[in-house]
Backbone as CSV, one residue per row, in Angstrom:
resi,resn,N_x,N_y,N_z,CA_x,CA_y,CA_z,C_x,C_y,C_z
1,MET,135.569,99.209,149.725,134.614,99.147,148.641,134.749,100.396,147.774
2,GLY,134.760,100.190,146.460,134.861,101.319,145.547,133.501,101.939,145.296
3,GLU,133.516,103.193,144.916,132.274,103.886,144.601,131.882,103.607,143.167
4,SER,130.620,103.499,142.916,130.120,103.292,141.566,130.200,104.600,140.795
5,VAL,130.520,104.498,139.508,130.566,105.679,138.657,129.153,106.156,138.347
6,VAL,128.201,105.242,138.360,126.816,105.591,138.044,126.157,106.205,139.269
7,ASN,125.767,107.455,139.125,125.066,108.155,140.192,123.681,108.512,139.682
8,LEU,122.659,108.022,140.364,121.307,108.363,139.956,121.000,109.783,140.406
9,PRO,120.522,110.612,139.489,120.267,112.007,139.837,119.065,112.145,140.768
10,SER,119.153,113.128,141.637,118.008,113.425,142.492,116.978,114.180,141.660
11,GLN,115.763,114.271,142.151,114.711,114.976,141.426,115.126,116.402,141.099
12,LEU,115.825,117.066,142.015,116.209,118.451,141.776,117.214,118.583,140.651
13,GLU,118.033,117.556,140.431,119.043,117.623,139.386,118.505,117.218,138.021
14,VAL,117.375,116.529,137.979,116.866,116.000,136.718,116.526,117.133,135.769
15,LEU,115.743,118.088,136.231,115.292,119.179,135.382,114.899,120.352,136.267
16,ASP,115.381,121.517,135.935,115.021,122.719,136.678,114.091,123.546,135.798
17,ARG,112.788,123.408,136.061,111.799,124.092,135.227,111.975,125.606,135.245
18,ALA,112.366,126.150,136.377,112.554,127.603,136.455,113.693,128.043,135.535
19,VAL,114.778,127.300,135.532,115.902,127.609,134.644,115.464,127.479,133.196
20,ALA,114.775,126.379,132.887,114.322,126.146,131.515,113.401,127.264,131.041
21,LEU,112.467,127.650,131.887,111.530,128.721,131.524,112.254,130.053,131.377
22,ASN,113.212,130.303,132.236,113.999,131.531,132.154,114.789,131.601,130.847
23,ARG,115.304,130.464,130.394,116.109,130.426,129.166,115.297,130.754,127.921
24,VAL,113.978,130.603,128.009,113.109,130.940,126.870,112.305,132.200,127.143
25,GLY,112.777,133.013,128.071,112.132,134.287,128.362,110.727,134.155,128.901
26,GLY,110.454,133.049,129.590,109.137,132.852,130.190,108.082,132.332,129.223
27,ASP,108.482,132.023,128.002,107.537,131.566,126.971,107.303,130.059,127.123
28,SER,106.219,129.698,127.803,105.959,128.286,128.080,105.647,127.491,126.813
29,GLU,105.056,128.139,125.812,104.801,127.434,124.550,106.102,127.098,123.840
30,LEU,107.033,128.016,123.857,108.343,127.756,123.256,109.057,126.635,124.007
31,LEU,108.969,126.652,125.312,109.582,125.595,126.116,108.965,124.245,125.768
32,GLN,107.657,124.218,125.606,106.971,122.986,125.228,107.477,122.487,123.871
33,GLU,107.607,123.391,122.904,108.115,123.022,121.579,109.552,122.516,121.658
34,MET,110.372,123.170,122.473,111.764,122.728,122.635,111.827,121.341,123.258
35,ALA,110.959,121.068,124.213,110.923,119.749,124.847,110.515,118.689,123.828
36,GLN,109.545,119.010,122.986,109.123,118.071,121.941,110.271,117.799,120.977
37,LEU,110.960,118.829,120.584,112.101,118.680,119.682,113.202,117.844,120.334
38,PHE,113.456,118.100,121.602,114.457,117.312,122.322,114.085,115.834,122.299
39,LEU,112.818,115.535,122.591,112.370,114.143,122.619,112.493,113.482,121.250
40,GLU,112.336,114.249,120.191,112.493,113.710,118.840,113.961,113.458,118.500
41,GLU,114.844,114.352,118.940,116.250,114.284,118.548,117.127,113.481,119.505
42,CYS,116.717,113.348,120.738,117.547,112.682,121.735,117.925,111.245,121.355
43,PRO,116.992,110.435,120.847,117.393,109.062,120.493,118.533,109.014,119.474
44,SER,118.486,109.865,118.461,119.566,109.849,117.469,120.862,110.403,118.058
45,GLN,120.755,111.375,118.952,121.959,111.886,119.612,122.601,110.805,120.479
46,MET,121.766,110.077,121.213,122.299,109.004,122.061,122.883,107.877,121.203
47,ASN,122.246,107.567,120.068,122.791,106.546,119.174,124.146,106.964,118.629
48,ALA,124.284,108.237,118.285,125.571,108.735,117.783,126.650,108.582,118.850
49,ILE,126.297,108.876,120.089,127.260,108.730,121.183,127.615,107.262,121.378
50,ARG,126.609,106.393,121.405,126.866,104.948,121.578,127.765,104.409,120.467
51,GLU,127.474,104.786,119.226,128.275,104.324,118.092,129.712,104.826,118.194
52,ALA,129.876,106.075,118.612,131.226,106.630,118.763,131.985,105.908,119.864
53,VAL,131.299,105.600,120.963,131.942,104.865,122.061,132.309,103.459,121.586
54,GLU,131.389,102.818,120.898,131.628,101.457,120.407,132.820,101.406,119.452
55,SER,132.936,102.418,118.602,134.036,102.442,117.636,135.304,103.081,118.209
56,ARG,135.208,103.535,119.472,136.366,104.156,120.147,136.870,105.391,119.387
57,ASP,135.938,106.154,118.823,136.255,107.358,118.048,136.170,108.571,118.973
58,ALA,137.315,108.964,119.518,137.361,110.034,120.519,136.777,111.342,119.983
59,HIS,137.101,111.697,118.742,136.608,112.954,118.178,135.084,112.914,118.030
60,ALA,134.547,111.787,117.571,133.090,111.660,117.420,132.404,111.672,118.781
61,ILE,133.025,111.078,119.789,132.471,111.117,121.153,132.387,112.562,121.624
62,GLU,133.484,113.283,121.460,133.522,114.682,121.891,132.430,115.492,121.195
63,ARG,132.325,115.344,119.893,131.367,116.123,119.102,129.921,115.787,119.481
64,ALA,129.601,114.497,119.558,128.230,114.083,119.857,127.839,114.451,121.290
65,ALA,128.762,114.273,122.222,128.482,114.622,123.618,128.310,116.132,123.771
66,HIS,129.101,116.899,123.039,128.984,118.360,123.091,127.592,118.796,122.617
67,SER,127.117,118.185,121.554,125.793,118.517,121.021,124.698,118.205,122.038
68,LEU,124.761,117.031,122.638,123.754,116.652,123.631,123.862,117.531,124.873
69,LYS,125.075,117.869,125.253,125.293,118.734,126.426,124.565,120.063,126.240
70,GLY,124.660,120.628,125.054,123.959,121.877,124.774,122.452,121.717,124.862
71,SER,121.959,120.613,124.350,120.517,120.363,124.382,119.993,120.276,125.805
72,VAL,120.629,119.464,126.631,120.127,119.284,127.997,120.385,120.521,128.852
73,GLY,121.411,121.282,128.506,121.710,122.500,129.245,120.594,123.523,129.166
74,ASN,119.876,123.507,128.054,118.751,124.435,127.888,117.649,124.210,128.904
75,PHE,117.608,123.027,129.485,116.525,122.664,130.401,116.968,122.630,131.859
76,GLY,118.176,123.080,132.142,118.647,123.033,133.527,118.749,121.606,134.029
77,ALA,119.045,120.683,133.114,119.165,119.261,133.458,120.607,118.990,133.880
78,ASN,120.900,119.300,135.141,122.279,119.291,135.611,122.965,117.937,135.532
79,ALA,122.281,116.875,135.918,122.917,115.557,135.907,123.245,115.130,134.485
80,ALA,122.308,115.318,133.568,122.546,114.958,132.171,123.622,115.853,131.567
81,HIS,123.591,117.122,131.910,124.596,118.069,131.410,125.987,117.656,131.874
82,GLN,126.112,117.330,133.153,127.418,116.929,133.696,127.891,115.625,133.072
83,ALA,126.982,114.673,132.887,127.362,113.391,132.288,127.833,113.585,130.842
84,ALA,127.134,114.431,130.089,127.538,114.711,128.715,128.869,115.462,128.692
85,ALA,129.052,116.382,129.635,130.310,117.124,129.720,131.480,116.193,130.021
86,THR,131.252,115.204,130.869,132.305,114.234,131.182,132.692,113.453,129.932
87,LEU,131.689,112.978,129.193,131.975,112.259,127.944,132.716,113.151,126.957
88,GLU,132.279,114.389,126.840,132.936,115.333,125.931,134.400,115.510,126.310
89,MET,134.657,115.698,127.599,136.030,115.905,128.076,136.895,114.666,127.821
90,LEU,136.328,113.485,128.100,137.082,112.247,127.871,137.397,112.078,126.389
91,GLY,136.437,112.388,125.540,136.675,112.315,124.107,137.737,113.292,123.661
92,ARG,137.659,114.523,124.149,138.640,115.552,123.782,140.049,115.133,124.196
93,ALA,140.155,114.526,125.375,141.458,114.118,125.890,141.910,112.776,125.321
94,GLY,141.010,112.080,124.616,141.352,110.767,124.090,141.487,109.714,125.183
95,GLU,140.869,109.977,126.330,140.933,109.053,127.467,139.726,108.122,127.401
96,LEU,139.893,106.990,126.756,138.767,106.112,126.489,138.678,104.917,127.432
97,GLN,139.603,104.795,128.377,139.585,103.627,129.269,138.344,103.584,130.161
98,SER,137.776,104.713,130.521,136.577,104.717,131.376,135.350,105.233,130.628
99,ILE,135.407,105.226,129.309,134.339,105.819,128.510,133.016,105.067,128.650
100,GLU,133.067,103.739,128.817,131.830,102.972,128.964,131.099,103.361,130.250
101,ASN,131.843,103.557,131.328,131.221,103.988,132.590,130.593,105.368,132.437
102,ALA,131.274,106.240,131.718,130.727,107.581,131.482,129.450,107.492,130.644
103,LEU,129.428,106.584,129.685,128.225,106.386,128.874,127.077,105.865,129.730
104,ILE,127.361,104.940,130.630,126.329,104.413,131.531,125.747,105.544,132.387
105,SER,126.599,106.420,132.869,126.131,107.566,133.661,125.224,108.472,132.831
106,LEU,125.616,108.711,131.581,124.799,109.550,130.704,123.459,108.881,130.419
107,GLU,123.481,107.591,130.128,122.230,106.884,129.851,121.296,106.927,131.062
108,SER,121.853,106.803,132.243,121.054,106.886,133.466,120.430,108.271,133.617
109,ALA,121.228,109.293,133.401,120.731,110.668,133.539,119.665,110.976,132.487
110,ILE,119.879,110.525,131.262,118.890,110.750,130.196,117.622,109.960,130.495
111,GLY,117.771,108.755,131.008,116.610,107.956,131.385,115.769,108.643,132.450
112,ALA,116.427,109.268,133.418,115.712,109.994,134.467,115.076,111.267,133.922
113,LEU,115.694,111.853,132.910,115.203,113.099,132.325,113.981,112.886,131.424
114,GLN,113.894,111.738,130.779,112.831,111.493,129.802,111.422,111.775,130.336
115,PRO,111.028,111.248,131.500,109.658,111.528,131.982,109.405,113.028,132.196
116,GLU,110.417,113.736,132.672,110.279,115.178,132.885,110.106,115.907,131.547
117,MET,110.833,115.447,130.537,110.721,116.067,129.221,109.348,115.783,128.590
118,HIS,108.838,114.583,128.799,107.491,114.261,128.314,106.455,115.161,128.988
119,SER,106.658,115.414,130.264,105.751,116.293,131.007,105.818,117.719,130.461
120,LEU,107.024,118.204,130.185,107.188,119.543,129.609,106.550,119.608,128.219
121,ALA,106.784,118.585,127.428,106.266,118.572,126.045,104.749,118.543,126.013
122,ALA,104.153,117.939,127.035,102.693,117.852,127.095,102.046,119.173,127.510
123,GLY,102.879,120.046,128.071,102.346,121.345,128.482,101.954,121.381,129.849
């Protein structure tokens, strides 16, 4: 039996609040604002990635995944960061044969991250 490419992140990998708070110098209000901004921008970032995957545009995949990778990295969201990094690498290398599986992994990680981000944004 083959292993599935989609790995559901554990709670510890979804979001590391200590890392996120450390990245903003302990400023919880700034972290809250960043989480709100992420929630506003994430849908368009994910749409850009989906469109790039659909059109098989390796350069656009790399660029859009790199942008999202930076966003989730600010929150210590390891699973989402790794999934975005995988998409970025595949785009950079022009290796598009497994790109849909990589997108599914990213969508899963972002889906798991959303409730945590809503919690951060709420304060």
